[in-house]
N, C-alpha and C positions, 0 to 999 in steps of 0.2 A: 614449527616447520612441518608442513604436510607433504604428502607425496601425490603424484598424479592420480586423478580419479580413475583413469583408464588402465594404465600399465600395472602389471602385478608388482608387488613389493618384493624387490630382489633381496634374497636372504641367504646368509651364510650361517651354518651350524658349526660351532667350534667344539670338538670333542664328539666321539661316537661310541661312548660307553652306554651305561643305562640311561643317562639323561638324554644324550643326543639321539641315540638309536631308538630307544623305547618310547620316549615322550615327544621330543620336539620334532624330529624329522617326520614321523607319521602324521602329526597334527598339522604341520606346515604343508606337507604334500597333499593333504586332504582338503585344504582350503584354497579355492581358486583365486582368492585375493593375493596369494603369495606365490612366488616361484622359488624353489629350493635350488640355488645356483652353485653354492660352494659348500663342501663338507671338509673340515680340517681334522685330520688324525695322523699321528706319526707312526701308528702301529700298522704294519703291512696287512695283518689279517683283518683288521677293522677297515682299512682302506679297500680291501677286496670286497668285503661285505657291503660297504657303502656304495661301491661302484655297481655291484649286482642289484642292489635294492633301488638305487636312484641313478640310472644310467645317464640321465641328462645333466646331473650335477658334476661340477669339476671337483676332483678330489686333490687336495694339497696337503703337504706334510708339516708345514711350518707356519708360524704366525706371520713371519716376514712375507711369505708367499700370499697369505690372506690379505694383508694390508696393502700389498702391491696391487690388489684387485679392487681397492676401496671405491674407486671412481665408478665401478660397475655394480655397486651394491647400495642398498638402502638400510639394511637391518643386519645386525650381528646378534646371534643367540649363543650365549655362553653356557655350555654344558660340561665345563671343566671343573677340577677340584677347587675348593673355595679360596685357597691361597693364591690362585692365579686370577681371580675375578677382578680385583681392583686394577691391576696393570693392564689387562686386556680391555676392560671397559673404558678406562681412561684413554687408551690409544684409539679405540673405536670412536669415542666422542671427539677426540682431536682431529679425526678424519671426517667429521661431520655425519657419522652414522648413528642411527637409533640403536638402542641396546636393550636386550632382554637378558637378565642375569638369573640363572637358576639359584635356588637356595641351597645351602646357606649363602646369603647375599654377599657379605664380605666378613673378614675376621673381626673387625671392630666397627662400632658405630661411627667413630671419627672418620674412618675411611669411607663409610657409606655416605656421611654428610658431605664429604669432599666430592664424591661422584655426583650426588644430587646437584650440588652447586655447579660443577663443571658442565653437566648436561643442560642446566638452565642457561648458563652463560653461552653454551655452544648452540642453543636453539634446537636441541634434539630431545627425543623422548627416551626415558629410562624407566623400565618396569622390572619387576621381580616375579618369577614364576611360582607363585603360591597356588599351585594347582589344586591343593586340597580344599580350597573354597568351593570347588565344583565336584567333590565326592558325592556319590549318591546319598550316603548316610548323613552327611553334613547338610545337604539341601533338604533332606527329609526332616531333620531336626529343626532347621530354620522354620519349616512349615508348621511343625508341631508347636513350637514356641509362639508363632504368630497366631495360632488358633486360640491360645489362652487356655487350652485344656489342662495344662499343668498347674494353673493358678500362679501364685508367686513362686518363682524358682528360687530355691535355697542353696542347692549344691549341684555341681556339674563335675562328673568324673569322665575322663577321656583317656584311653589307652591305645598305644601303638606298640604291640608286642608280637614277637614270634620266636620260634625255636631255631636258632642258627648258631650253635655253639662253635662251629668252625670259623665263624666270622663272615664278613661280607665278601671277601676276596677282591677288594678294590681299595681305593685311597682311604676309605672310612676306617680301615683296620690300623692304619699307621700314622695318619696326619695328626700333628700335635694340636693342642688347644690354641696355641698362639697363631697357628695357621688356619684356624677356623674349623678344626676337627672336633670330633666327639658327638655322641648321640644327642646331647642337649642342643648343640648348634644345628645339627642336621634335622632330627625329627622334632625337637623342641620348636624350631622355626615354624613348623606346621601346627603343632598342637596349641602353642601359645597364640599364634595368629588366629586359629579357629575360635579359641576361647574369647579373645578380644572382639572378634567379629560378632560373636553371639551376645556377649554380656558387657562390652564396653571397656573403657580404659582401666588399667591396673593401678590400685592405690598402694598395695603392699605385696611383696612376694618373698618367698624363700624356697630353698630346694636342697636336694641331696644328690650327689653324683658318686659313681664308683667305676673303676676300671677292672672288669673281670676278664679281659681278653688276654691273648698270648703275648701282647707287646706292652711291657710295663711302662714304657715311655710315651705310649699313645694316650689319647684323651679318653674321656668317660665312655663306657659301653652301656651303662644304664643310668637312669635319672628319674627323680620324682620332683615335681614342682607344685607348689601351692600358691594360688593367686587370690587375693581379695580384690574384687572389682569395685569401682566407685559406686556401682549399682547395688552393692551389698551381696551379690552372688559370690560364693566361694568355688573356685575351680581347682580340682586336684588332677594332675596330669602325670601319667606314667609312660616311660619309653624304655624298651628293653629288647635287645636282640637275642637274649639267652633265656627266654621264659619257657620252661618245660611244659607249662600249662598257661594259657592266656586268660585274662579277664575280659569283661565286656568291653566292646569298643566305646560305647557311651552308656552312662548311667546317670540319669537326671532326676532329681527329686524336687517336687514343688508342693505347695500347700494343698493341692487338690488331687494330684496324681503323680505317677512317675513314668519314666520312659527308659527302656533298656534295649540296647542293640548289640548283637554279637557279630563278629566277623568284619574283615577289612573290605574296603571298596574294591571292586573287581576290574577297574579300568586298566591298571598297570599290567596285571597278568594277561588281560585281553590284548593289549597293544604288543606286549612281549611275544605273544603267540602269533602275531601277525594279523589280528582282526582289524580291519579298517574302521575308522570312526563312523563311516556311513552304514555299517552293518546294523540291521534292525535290532540285533541282540546286544549291541554295544551300549554299555552303561546301565544295563538292566540288572537290578539286584534280585537274585532268586527269591521266590516267595518264602522259602524256609529260612531265609536270612533276615526277613523283615523284623524291625523292632516292634516291641509291644508296649502299649500305653494303658495305664489304668492303675488300680490299687491291688495289693496282694490278694490273690484269689479271684480277681476279676479283671483280667487284662485282655486286650484285643490287638491283633496285628495291625500295623500301620503300613499301607501300601507305600513302597519306596518311590521317591522321585528318581528320575533317570540321571545317572552321572554324566557330567558334561564338560570334560577337559577341553574339547574343541572351542568352548565359549571364550576361553582366554584369548585365542587367536582371532575369533570373530570380533571381540571388543578391541583388540590391539589394532586390527586393520582399520576399524572405524576411527580410532584415536589418531593413527598415522595419517589418515585422510582428513583430519580436522572435524570429524563428525561425532565425537563422543569422548568420554573420559577414558583414561588408562584402565585396563582390567585390574591392575594392582598399582596403586600409587606407592612409590617407594617409602613414603613417610610411614606407612604401616609396618613394613618389615624393619625399618629403623627403630621404631618404638619397641618391637619385639626383641631386637638385638640388644637394646638397652636393658630390658628385663633380664635377658640371659646373662649379660655382663654383670648385673647386680647379683644374680644367683651364684655365678662362678666366683665372685669376689668374696662371698660368705661361705660357700660350700667347703 
């Protein structure tokens, strides 16, 4: 089911926390293929913020108000907590609307498979916002791997760590595992997805999780995952919001060389600070943060590719107009979710 080639894709963003405000709304507003018509938030301070930032958008407080406007929309973007994703996506699909779901996709792979089936039956497109496929460091690592400079890759280490002992200050601090909470569901959805994108399907996996937070009934706040890919590469992934010192973002060892990168991609803080994606500085990784390639005692910096979260919506617009594939086929996030479920079952 495509949309008109001329008219903008009429879009609603549901939720105006970090996901809706920092990621989706700025990227949609910056792309002329889309019009940001509706923003849904029940919090008065967020509604005021949304009205100030996007004066042409209609601000509504409930999902009922949103779906009453379905006839005037083409696309729903869900930036809400994970336990709401299935119900909202299913309702959007029933109204004939295309859907983007932020990660974590849904609490269980069974629910994800149900949504994929409903979207196919309804003739609408369903995608998952795996934006970390367009991180500057990930795009750079893809280029390094394609160059063959590492030789045969043997191990891949990936970390997403920071020092936030007070917690996130949002749903991530309290949502249970059954509701799709926990750092393995949240950040693991990115790190495992990146590993699979780089090195292929997972043959075996195991992991360790722990809750170090202030809410004893909440899900995990730190996790470690080991993946053996069918390609023979071993991925070791760490995610931790309470790391007093952080490890390298990437550490990749091959038969000819290694590649090590420190520091997180800068697109999220840039968007949060109000930098538009059209800014020439957007997505540029500072030279002091470039990764280094080589062997011990003889390494050289690798110029970073430019981070490109806007590409998700460029590809989505093409897909909605019948001119290309989805930016993220939900089959990928579903496989990642099955890996996470297996780890949780054994952890």
